[in-house]
C-alpha positions in Angstrom: 13.6 22.4 -9.2 13.4 21.4 -12.8 11.1 23.4 -15.0 9.2 20.7 -16.9 7.6 21.6 -20.3 4.3 19.8 -20.8 4.4 17.9 -24.1 1.0 16.2 -23.9 -1.8 15.9 -21.4 -4.8 13.7 -21.4 -7.4 13.0 -18.7 -5.3 10.1 -17.4 -1.6 10.7 -18.4 0.8 13.6 -18.5 4.0 13.8 -20.6 6.5 16.5 -19.7 10.1 17.0 -20.8 13.3 18.8 -19.8 16.7 18.6 -21.5 16.3 15.1 -22.9 14.3 13.6 -20.0 10.6 12.7 -20.5 8.5 12.3 -17.4 5.3 10.2 -17.8 2.9 10.6 -15.0 -0.1 8.3 -14.4 -2.9 10.7 -13.6 -6.0 9.1 -12.2 -5.3 10.1 -8.6 -9.0 9.6 -7.5 -8.5 5.9 -8.2 -4.9 5.7 -7.0 -3.9 5.7 -10.7 -5.7 2.4 -11.4 -5.4 1.3 -15.0 -8.7 1.7 -17.0 -9.1 1.3 -20.8 -8.0 4.9 -21.4 -4.8 4.8 -19.3 -3.7 1.5 -20.8 -4.1 2.9 -24.3 -2.5 6.3 -23.6 0.4 4.9 -21.8 1.3 2.4 -24.5 1.2 5.2 -27.1 3.4 7.5 -25.0 6.0 4.8 -24.3 6.3 3.9 -28.0 6.5 7.5 -28.9 9.2 8.1 -26.4 11.2 5.1 -27.7 11.3 6.6 -31.2 11.7 10.3 -30.3 15.4 11.3 -30.9 15.0 14.2 -28.4 14.2 11.8 -25.6 17.3 10.2 -24.0 15.8 8.9 -20.7 12.3 8.4 -19.2 10.8 8.8 -15.8 7.7 6.8 -14.9 5.7 8.0 -11.9 2.2 8.5 -10.5 0.2 11.5 -9.4 -1.0 11.8 -5.8 -0.2 9.2 -3.1 0.2 6.1 -5.3 2.2 4.9 -8.2 -0.7 2.6 -9.3 -3.2 0.5 -7.5 -3.3 -1.9 -10.4 -6.1 -2.8 -12.8 -9.5 -1.2 -12.3 -11.9 -4.0 -11.8 -15.0 -2.0 -10.9 -16.5 -2.8 -14.3 -19.8 -1.2 -15.1 -22.5 -3.3 -16.8 -21.0 -6.6 -15.7 -23.6 -9.3 -14.9 -23.4 -12.9 -14.0 -24.0 -13.7 -17.7 -21.1 -11.6 -18.9 -18.0 -13.6 -20.0 -14.9 -11.8 -18.9 -12.3 -14.1 -20.5 -12.4 -12.5 -24.0 -12.0 -9.0 -22.6 -9.2 -10.1 -20.3 -7.3 -11.8 -23.1 -7.8 -8.7 -25.4 -6.5 -6.3 -22.7 -3.4 -8.5 -22.0 -2.5 -8.9 -25.6 -3.3 -5.4 -26.8 -2.2 -3.3 -23.9 -0.7 -4.7 -20.7 1.8 -7.1 -22.3 2.8 -4.6 -25.0 3.4 -1.9 -22.4 5.8 -4.2 -20.5 7.6 -5.2 -23.7 7.8 -1.6 -24.9 9.5 -0.6 -21.6 12.0 -3.5 -21.9 12.7 -2.8 -25.6 12.9 1.0 -25.3 16.4 1.9 -26.5 16.7 4.4 -23.6 16.9 3.9 -19.8 13.7 4.2 -17.9 13.6 5.3 -14.2 10.6 4.2 -12.1 9.9 6.9 -9.5 7.7 4.9 -7.1 5.9 7.6 -5.0 3.5 5.2 -3.2 1.8 1.8 -3.6 2.6 -0.2 -6.8 0.1 -3.0 -6.9 -0.6 -5.7 -9.5 0.1 -4.4 -13.0 1.5 -1.3 -11.4 4.2 -3.5 -9.8 4.9 -5.1 -13.2 5.4 -1.7 -14.8 7.8 -0.7 -12.1 9.9 -3.9 -12.5 10.0 -3.5 -16.2 11.9 -0.3 -15.8 15.7 -0.2 -15.7 16.3 1.8 -12.4 13.8 1.9 -9.5 13.8 4.7 -6.9 11.3 4.3 -4.1 10.1 7.0 -1.7 9.7 5.9 1.9 5.9 5.8 1.3 6.3 3.3 -1.5 5.1 -0.3 -1.3 4.7 -3.3 -3.6 2.0 -5.9 -3.8 0.9 -8.7 -6.0 -2.7 -8.8 -4.8 -4.1 -11.1 -7.5 -4.8 -14.0 -5.2 -7.0 -11.9 -3.0 -9.6 -11.8 -5.8 -9.0 -15.3 -7.1 -6.7 -14.4 -10.0 -3.1 -15.2 -11.0 -0.2 -13.1 -12.0 -0.2 -11.2 -15.3 1.5 -8.4 -17.3 4.8 -10.3 -17.0 4.9 -10.4 -13.2 5.5 -14.1 -13.2 8.9 -13.5 -14.7 9.8 -9.9 -13.8 9.3 -10.3 -10.0 11.4 -13.5 -9.9 14.1 -12.0 -12.1 14.5 -9.2 -9.5 14.1 -11.1 -6.2 14.2 -14.8 -6.9 11.7 -17.6 -6.9 11.2 -17.9 -3.1 10.3 -14.3 -2.5 8.3 -14.0 -5.7 6.2 -17.1 -4.7 5.7 -15.6 -1.2 4.5 -12.3 -2.7 2.2 -14.0 -5.2 0.6 -16.6 -2.9 0.3 -14.6 0.3 -0.4 -11.2 -1.4 1.7 -9.5 1.2 2.6 -5.8 1.0 6.3 -5.3 0.8 7.5 -1.9 2.2 10.2 0.2 0.6 13.0 -0.9 3.0 12.2 -4.6 2.5 12.1 -4.1 -1.2 15.5 -2.6 -1.1 16.9 -5.4 1.0 15.4 -7.9 -1.5 16.9 -6.1 -4.5 13.5 -5.1 -5.9 14.4 -1.4 -5.9 17.8 0.4 -6.4 17.3 3.1 -3.8 15.0 4.3 -1.1 14.9 8.1 -0.6 13.2 10.3 2.0 10.1 11.9 0.6 11.5 15.4 0.8 14.5 14.4 -1.3 12.7 12.0 -3.6 11.9 14.3 -6.6 15.4 15.7 -6.7 17.1 12.3 -6.6 14.9 11.0 -9.4 15.6 14.0 -11.5 19.4 13.7 -10.8 19.5 10.1 -11.9 17.4 10.6 -15.0 19.5 13.6 -16.0 22.7 11.6 -15.5 21.3 8.8 -17.7 20.1 11.4 -20.3 23.7 12.7 -20.5 25.2 9.2 -20.9 25.9 7.0 -24.0 22.4 6.3 -25.3 23.6 3.8 -27.9 25.5 1.9 -25.3 22.5 1.9 -23.0 20.4 0.4 -25.8 22.8 -2.3 -26.5 23.1 -3.1 -22.8 19.4 -3.4 -22.4 19.1 -5.7 -25.4 21.9 -7.9 -24.0 20.3 -8.1 -20.6 16.9 -8.9 -22.1 18.5 -11.7 -24.1 20.4 -13.1 -21.2 17.9 -12.7 -18.3 14.4 -12.3 -19.9 14.5 -14.6 -23.0 11.2 -16.3 -21.9 9.1 -13.2 -21.5 6.7 -14.2 -24.3 6.3 -17.6 -22.8 5.5 -16.0 -19.5 2.9 -13.8 -21.2 1.2 -16.8 -22.8 1.1 -18.8 -19.6 -0.4 -15.9 -17.7 -3.1 -15.4 -20.4 -4.0 -19.1 -20.1 -4.3 -18.9 -16.3 -6.0 -15.5 -16.1 -8.7 -16.3 -18.7 -9.5 -19.5 -16.9 -10.0 -17.7 -13.6 -11.8 -14.4 -14.5 -15.1 -16.2 -15.0 -14.7 -18.3 -11.9 -16.7 -17.7 -8.6 -13.9 -16.1 -6.6 -13.3 -13.3 -9.0 -17.1 -12.8 -9.6 -17.6 -12.3 -5.9 -14.7 -9.8 -5.8 -16.2 -7.8 -8.7 -19.6 -7.6 -7.0 -17.9 -6.5 -3.8 -16.0 -3.7 -5.5 -19.2 -2.6 -7.3 -21.0 -2.0 -4.0 -21.4 1.6 -2.8 -18.7 2.6 -0.4 -16.2 0.1 -1.5 -12.7 1.3 -0.5 -10.9 -0.2 -3.5 -11.8 -1.3 -7.1 -8.4 -2.3 -8.3 -5.9 -5.1 -7.9 
């Protein structure tokens, strides 16, 4: 087993390195690694730092506990019927979520998503912004926005379709179905599905292989793929912002927020 050296640790994110590989671990296990303000900010800083650090040659993205990420935390304290959510939503998308996705795509080093459990909403977007996706048997994927009256964001409208095509992306978005690991593999959403007891070793092997490879060539390859296959990412971001800001103050999402704020709610993220 690799002996990781902790480089940085906050309440919500851990960075650890080993021989050119940096592992970023989302660490809010009590909320299934749902994205709150702190995790958004810390992750963006860590990704940008990794991109410019010459000692980092590949990156692993994973989650602590039994989930990769359950999405955005919507159990917002202090929200009343009079609170307008559109300005906050637009700010989060422009300042954090969209820059996280762009930073992953523009990082001049390969990024391996180690999907240890559910990847929901923005968690799914983060996974699909990575270059190589390895899923444990327990992994699953969901775009659950429609369940709470919202639309896709964080680049999901482009990234999901780029991986699995329009028909399957539309099905995931409209029906909010949960896609298991084997189905995700058959659809081309992930590159490999690995038994849980072999998962960590396989992730580390691939990340080390990439770390030992031609980093400059990888950077050029990523740039070419972005130009060829994701040239409209900014347009997708803008369309998502328009749609999401029009919906977050609507009755469907308001009801969802109230439901998640009730004591005993099983989930507060999407």
